[in-house]
N, C-alpha and C positions, 0 to 999 in steps of 0.2 A: 272829379277825383278829390277826396278829402285827405288832407295831410295833417297829422296830429303831432304837435311838438310838446314834449314834456316841459313843464314849468317848474323851475327850481327856486328856492327861497334865496339863494345866493351862490357865489362861486364855490364855497366849501360844500354846499349841498350837491352841486353838479359834480364836483370831484368825487364825493362819496358814491354817487350813482355810477360814475365811470369805473371806479375801483371795484364796486360790487359786480358790475356788468362783466368786467374782464376777469373776475375771480382772482384778484391778486391781493397781497397783504399790504396793509397800510405801512408797515415797517420796511417794505422793500418795493416801493412804487417804481414801475417802469416809466420813467419820465417821458421818454420819447413817444411811447405809445399813448399815454394819457394826454400829452400835449397835443398830439395830432387830432385826437378825438375831441378835445376841448375846443381847439380852434375851429374844427369842423362844425361844432354846435353853434359857436358864435357866428360863423358864416351863414349858417341856416337861418339864424335869427335875423340877420341883416337882409337876406333874400326875401324874407316874409314881412319886411318893413316893421320888424319888432325892435324897439329901442334897446340897445345894449347899454346897460348902466355902467358907470365908471368902475365899480368894484369888480365886475367881470373882466374888464380890460386890465386893471391893475394885477389881477391874479394871472392873466395870460402873460404879462410882462415878467412876473416872478417865475413862472414856469420856464419861460425862455431863458432867464438868467440862470436858473438851476441847471438846465440842460447844457448851457454853454460852459458852466463851471465844471460839470462832470466830464466834458470832452477835453478839458485842459489836462496836459500831462502833470502828474503829481511829482514833486521833488522827492528824491530818494531820502530815506530815513526821516521823513517828515510825518508828524502825527496826522493820521487820516481824519479829516473832518468832512463828514457826509453833508453835501449841500442841501440834502432833502430833510435834514434833522428838524429844522424849525417848522417846515410844512407838516411833517409827521406829527409834531406836537399839537399844532393847531387842529389837524384832522381828528386826533384822539380826543381833544377837548370838545370838539363839535359833536363827535359821536356820543360822548357821555351826556352832553346837554340834550341831544335828541332823545336818548333813552329816558332821561329824567322828565322831559316834557311829555313823552308818551305815557309814562307812569302817572304823572299828575293829571293828565287828561282823562285817564281811566278812572282815577279816584273822584274827579269832579263829576263825571257822568254817573257814578254810583251814588254820590251825595245828592244828585238831582232827583233820585228816586225815593229819597227818605222824606218822611213827613214828620215834622217836629211839633211839639206842643209846649207852650210857655208853662213854667213851673207855677203851681198853685200854692198859695201860702198855707202852711200847716196850722191847724187850730191850736192855739196856745192854751196851756193849762192855767187854771185860776191861780193868781198870785197869792202866795201865803203871806199874810200880813202880820201874823203874831210875832212879836219881838220878845224873846225870853231873856231875862237878866242872868248874869252869872250866878247869882244866889239861887235862882230857880233851878238851874242846871246842876249846881253843886248840891243843892238839897235833895234832888232826885237821886243823885249818885250815892249820897250818904244814906238815904232811906233804903236804897237797894242793898247796900253793904250791910246795914244793921239787920234787915229782915233775913238775909241769907245766913248771917252768923258764920261767915266763912272762917275756918281755922287755917291760918297760914301754915303751909307745910314747912318742916324744918329745912334749913339750908343744906344743900348737898355738899359733899366734900369738894375741896378745891378742884381736883382733877375732873370731877363730874361737871362742875360749873364751866370749866374750860370747853368741854364738849358741847355744852349748851342744853337748854331745856326746850322741848317743843312748846310752842305757843300759837294760839289762834290769831290769824291775821284779821284785819278789819274787813277785808274782802270775804274771807270765809264766814265771819260773823254775820255779814250782811246777807249772804246766801241762806244762812241758817235762820235768820230773822224772817226773811221772805217766806221760806218754807213753813215756818210756824204760823205766819199770818194766813197762809192759804188754808190751813186746817182749822182755824178757830175764828169765831165771829168777833169776840171781844176779849182782850187780855190786858191786864195792868202792866205797867212798866216794871213794877217790882216782881211780878210773877214771871214776866218774860226774862228778866235778867237772872232770876233764880234758877232758870233752866241751865245756866252755865255751870261748868264744873270747877272753876277756879276763879280767883280774883282777877287774874290776867284776862281770862276769857270774858269775865263780866265787864271789865273796862273796855275790851274790844267790842263787845256787843253794844255797850252804851255809845261808843264812838260811831259804830255802824249805824245806830238809829239816827244820830245827827247827820251822817252822810246821806242816808236815805231821805231824810227830811229836806236836805239841801237840794237833792236831785229830784224832788217831787215824786219819788216812788211811794213814800208815806208822808203824812203830815200830822202835826199836832193839832188836836181839837182845841179850838180857842175857848170853848166853854169850860174845859177842864185842863188845868195847866199840865198835868202829867199824862194826859191822854193823847193817843196817836190814832189816826185813821188812815187806812191804806187808800191811796188815790188810784193805784193801778186797777184797770178794769178787770183783770183776771183775779185780783186778790179779794176785793170787797170785804175787808176785815177791819175791825176797829180795835185799838188798844186803849185801855183806860187806865 
């Protein structure tokens, strides 16, 4: 004859098993019933020459103490203090830890099925070595303004100025420059900036060119100070 005895990780695990087996609530444990079954399990372990660890014995003593306290008469008008309260808290914490352990175990098994690959270094763009002086940048802006011969519009009335005038942002100008580069093979800075409609838009476009050079979207041709060439693979356009 084969006799199988369930193995539990500790006294709380055994208590949770007995509570589930008897279909009772953790918040209202029938101590007498659970204690009898708990002691019966320990006796079975002894009969099978299985060592009963000290934590099981300590829990048995605590259950007996709780049972004896529940049998004592309660003083009248005294605040009711359930002797099972501390045990209930420990069982609730243990139940939550068991759920968390099961969830982590499931996640660990899923991670074991994943195959990872080390990141590969991205190819870097060639470093732009040309260092332009302030005079070069200022000269390009002055030549652009002179070629366009932009006539400044008269100042609006005070109340109109309070409302504000629409102006192109550097981000908008950058998008417009990129769109223009995609449609032309080569264009001079002067002609590029001449496409703008106002001095503010021209300045925004000029600053956008500098931003695009800094971000390596376009770069200035070192052979010609005022020339730019697009580095983006999709553009393939040069500005001279």
